C-alpha positions as CSV (number, residue, x, y, z in Angstrom):
1,M,0.0,0.0,0.0
2,E,1.6,3.3,-1.1
3,R,1.0,6.4,0.8
4,R,-0.7,9.4,-0.9
5,E,1.6,12.4,-1.4
6,I,-1.0,14.7,0.2
7,K,-0.4,15.2,3.9
8,S,-3.3,15.4,6.4
9,Y,-1.6,18.0,8.5
10,V,0.4,21.2,8.5
11,I,3.1,21.8,11.1
12,R,1.9,24.8,13.1
13,S,4.1,26.8,15.4
14,G,3.0,27.1,19.0
15,R,4.2,28.6,22.2
16,M,6.2,26.3,24.4
17,G,7.1,27.1,28.0
18,K,10.6,26.4,29.2
19,G,9.4,23.2,31.0
20,V,7.8,21.8,27.8
21,K,10.9,22.7,25.7
22,T,13.1,21.0,28.2
23,A,10.9,17.9,28.2
24,L,10.9,17.7,24.4
25,S,14.7,17.9,24.4
26,N,15.4,15.6,27.4
27,Y,12.7,13.0,27.3
28,L,12.0,12.3,23.7
29,P,15.1,10.0,23.4
30,S,13.7,7.9,26.4
31,F,10.0,7.8,25.5
32,G,10.0,8.4,21.8
33,L,10.4,5.8,19.1
34,E,12.2,6.7,15.9
35,Y,10.4,6.1,12.6
36,S,11.7,3.1,10.7
37,K,10.5,0.4,8.3
38,N,11.1,-2.3,10.9
39,S,8.0,-3.8,12.6
40,S,9.9,-5.8,15.1
41,L,10.2,-3.0,17.6
42,I,6.4,-2.5,18.1
43,L,6.0,-6.3,18.3
44,E,8.6,-6.6,21.0
45,L,7.1,-3.7,23.0
46,A,3.5,-4.9,22.7
47,K,4.2,-8.5,23.9
48,N,4.9,-7.2,27.5
49,Y,1.4,-5.6,27.9
50,K,-2.2,-6.8,28.1
51,R,-3.4,-4.5,25.3
52,L,-2.0,-2.1,22.7
53,I,-3.9,1.2,22.3
54,V,-2.9,3.7,19.6
55,E,-4.0,7.4,19.8
56,I,-3.5,9.3,16.5
57,G,-3.1,13.0,16.8
58,F,-3.3,13.3,20.6
59,G,-3.0,17.1,20.6
60,M,-2.2,18.4,24.1
61,G,-2.5,14.8,25.4
62,E,-5.3,15.2,28.0
63,A,-7.2,12.1,27.1
64,F,-4.0,10.2,26.1
65,I,-2.4,10.7,29.6
66,Q,-5.6,10.0,31.5
67,L,-6.3,6.8,29.7
68,A,-2.7,5.6,30.1
69,Q,-2.9,6.3,33.8
70,S,-6.1,4.3,34.1
71,E,-4.7,1.2,32.3
72,P,-1.1,0.6,33.6
73,K,-1.1,-2.9,32.1
74,S,-1.8,-1.6,28.6
75,L,0.7,0.0,26.2
76,F,-0.3,3.4,24.8
77,L,1.4,4.6,21.7
78,G,0.8,8.2,20.6
79,L,1.3,9.4,17.1
80,E,1.7,13.2,16.9
81,V,3.7,15.6,14.8
82,H,3.2,18.9,16.6
83,P,6.1,19.8,19.0
84,P,4.1,21.6,21.7
85,G,1.8,18.7,22.2
86,V,4.6,16.1,22.2
87,G,6.6,18.2,24.7
88,R,3.6,18.6,27.0
89,V,2.9,14.9,27.0
90,L,6.6,14.1,27.6
91,K,6.6,16.5,30.6
92,Q,3.6,14.7,32.1
93,I,5.1,11.3,31.5
94,E,8.1,12.2,33.6
95,E,6.1,14.0,36.3
96,K,3.6,11.2,36.7
97,S,6.3,8.4,36.3
98,L,4.3,6.7,33.6
99,N,6.1,3.7,32.0
100,N,3.4,2.5,29.6
101,I,3.6,5.3,27.0
102,H,5.7,5.8,23.9
103,I,5.5,8.5,21.3
104,I,6.3,8.5,17.6
105,K,6.7,12.0,16.2
106,H,6.1,11.3,12.6
107,D,3.3,11.0,9.9
108,A,0.7,8.5,11.2
109,F,0.1,6.9,7.8
110,S,3.8,6.1,7.3
111,V,4.2,4.9,10.8
112,L,1.2,2.5,10.7
113,R,2.2,1.3,7.3
114,D,5.8,0.6,8.0
115,M,6.2,0.0,11.7
116,F,3.1,-2.0,12.7
117,P,2.5,-5.7,11.8
118,N,-1.0,-6.8,11.0
119,R,-3.4,-7.8,13.7
120,I,-1.5,-6.2,16.6
121,V,-3.6,-3.2,17.8
122,D,-6.5,-3.6,20.2
123,G,-7.9,-0.1,19.7
124,F,-7.4,3.1,17.8
125,H,-8.4,6.5,19.2
126,I,-8.8,9.5,16.9
127,F,-10.3,12.3,19.0
128,F,-11.2,15.6,17.2
129,P,-9.0,15.3,14.1
130,D,-8.5,18.4,12.0
131,P,-11.7,18.6,10.0
132,W,-10.3,20.6,7.0
133,P,-13.8,22.1,6.6
134,K,-13.3,23.9,3.3
135,R,-14.5,21.5,0.5
136,R,-11.4,22.1,-1.5
137,H,-9.3,20.8,1.4
138,N,-11.4,17.7,2.1
139,K,-8.8,15.6,0.3
140,R,-6.4,16.5,3.2
141,R,-8.6,14.8,5.8
142,L,-6.8,12.0,7.6
143,I,-9.7,9.7,7.8
144,Q,-10.4,8.4,4.3
145,K,-11.0,4.9,3.0
146,E,-7.4,4.1,2.4
147,F,-6.5,5.1,5.9
148,L,-9.4,3.1,7.4
149,E,-8.4,0.1,5.5
150,L,-4.9,0.4,6.9
151,L,-6.2,0.7,10.5
152,S,-8.4,-2.4,9.9
153,E,-5.4,-4.4,8.8
154,R,-3.5,-3.5,11.9
155,L,-6.4,-4.3,14.2
156,K,-6.9,-7.6,15.9
157,E,-10.3,-9.3,15.3
158,G,-12.7,-7.6,17.7
159,G,-10.5,-4.5,17.9
160,Y,-12.0,-1.1,17.6
161,I,-11.6,2.3,16.0
162,Y,-13.1,5.1,18.1
163,I,-13.4,8.5,16.3
164,V,-14.9,11.7,17.8
165,T,-15.5,15.0,16.0
166,D,-17.7,18.0,16.4
167,W,-18.0,18.6,12.6
168,Q,-21.1,16.9,11.2
169,D,-19.8,17.1,7.7
170,Y,-16.6,15.2,8.7
171,A,-18.7,12.6,10.6
172,E,-20.8,12.0,7.6
173,F,-17.7,11.9,5.4
174,I,-16.1,9.2,7.7
175,L,-19.3,7.1,7.6
176,D,-19.2,7.3,3.8
177,Q,-15.6,6.3,3.5
178,A,-16.0,3.4,5.9
179,G,-19.2,2.1,4.3
180,G,-17.5,-0.1,1.7
181,I,-15.0,-1.7,4.0
182,M,-16.2,-5.2,4.7
183,T,-13.9,-5.8,7.7
184,L,-15.4,-2.9,9.7
185,E,-18.8,-3.0,11.4
186,N,-20.4,0.2,12.7
187,G,-21.1,-0.2,16.4
188,G,-23.7,2.6,16.3
189,S,-26.7,3.6,14.4
190,P,-24.7,5.4,13.0
191,Y,-23.4,7.1,16.1
192,I,-22.9,6.0,19.7
193,E,-23.2,7.8,23.0
194,R,-19.9,8.8,24.6
195,L,-18.3,5.8,26.3
196,S,-17.9,6.4,30.0
197,W,-14.2,5.8,30.0
198,R,-13.4,8.4,27.4
199,P,-12.3,11.7,29.1
200,V,-13.9,15.0,28.1
201,T,-11.0,17.3,27.3
202,S,-10.9,21.1,27.6
203,F,-11.0,21.3,23.8
204,E,-14.2,19.3,23.8
205,Q,-15.7,21.2,26.6
206,K,-15.2,24.5,24.7
207,A,-17.1,22.9,21.7
208,I,-19.9,21.8,24.1
209,N,-20.1,25.3,25.6
210,K,-20.7,26.6,22.0
211,N,-23.5,24.0,21.7
212,N,-21.6,22.1,19.1
213,K,-22.9,18.6,18.7
214,I,-20.4,15.8,19.3
215,F,-20.4,12.9,16.9
216,E,-19.0,9.6,18.3
217,I,-18.2,6.9,15.7
218,Y,-17.2,3.4,16.8
219,Y,-16.1,0.6,14.4
220,I,-15.3,-2.9,15.3
221,K,-13.2,-5.3,13.2
222,R,-15.3,-8.2,12.2
223,T,-14.2,-11.7,13.0
224,V,-13.8,-14.3,10.3
225,A,-16.5,-16.5,11.9
226,S,-19.0,-13.7,11.7
227,N,-18.2,-12.9,8.0
228,P,-17.1,-15.9,5.9
229,N,-16.3,-13.6,3.0
230,L,-13.2,-12.4,5.0
231,K,-11.5,-15.8,4.8
């Protein structure tokens, strides 16, 4: 599977306090994984944990950190390209003495294509991805059929993809893109209510305060037994 040349993100500058800058410099070598085309590293890391959860685009890391704290026996891998968010998460990892988190500061599509073997991930979290709301920019959206197919390949049977957005157009776009993927089953009709374990971040609270509707999308990877066409 070849990666599209169009990137789903633009590196944005952001203010970083001294502590965040220090964390980015000092802790990325310890808690970061370098991008490579070798899938053995993820395989070796994952075998020491009960579950492997991957958050794509964790932003400032609120949900990412909280969920990792709540599941110390699970491995949480975060894929993020923006330095302020990476630095902030690294700072919290050190302050909270978390040892079940690693970060890969690189393009998510390339990382998942090249570093992850098939059927290794228990769950993908994509909370409030950039909606690219202008129609001419829709092609830049991360969550498209090609990307969802890649996620499905990396999921274990019964694993899930949990997507949350406050843009109805993007939510409908995602449902359309996933509609023809036989390996994915929509767990909602078409949306679910927020799962109790998913933290509400400050970003989400601002959207709620503006009366923006939150769309929760939850796909489950079908098992071969439930769909003989997948054999």
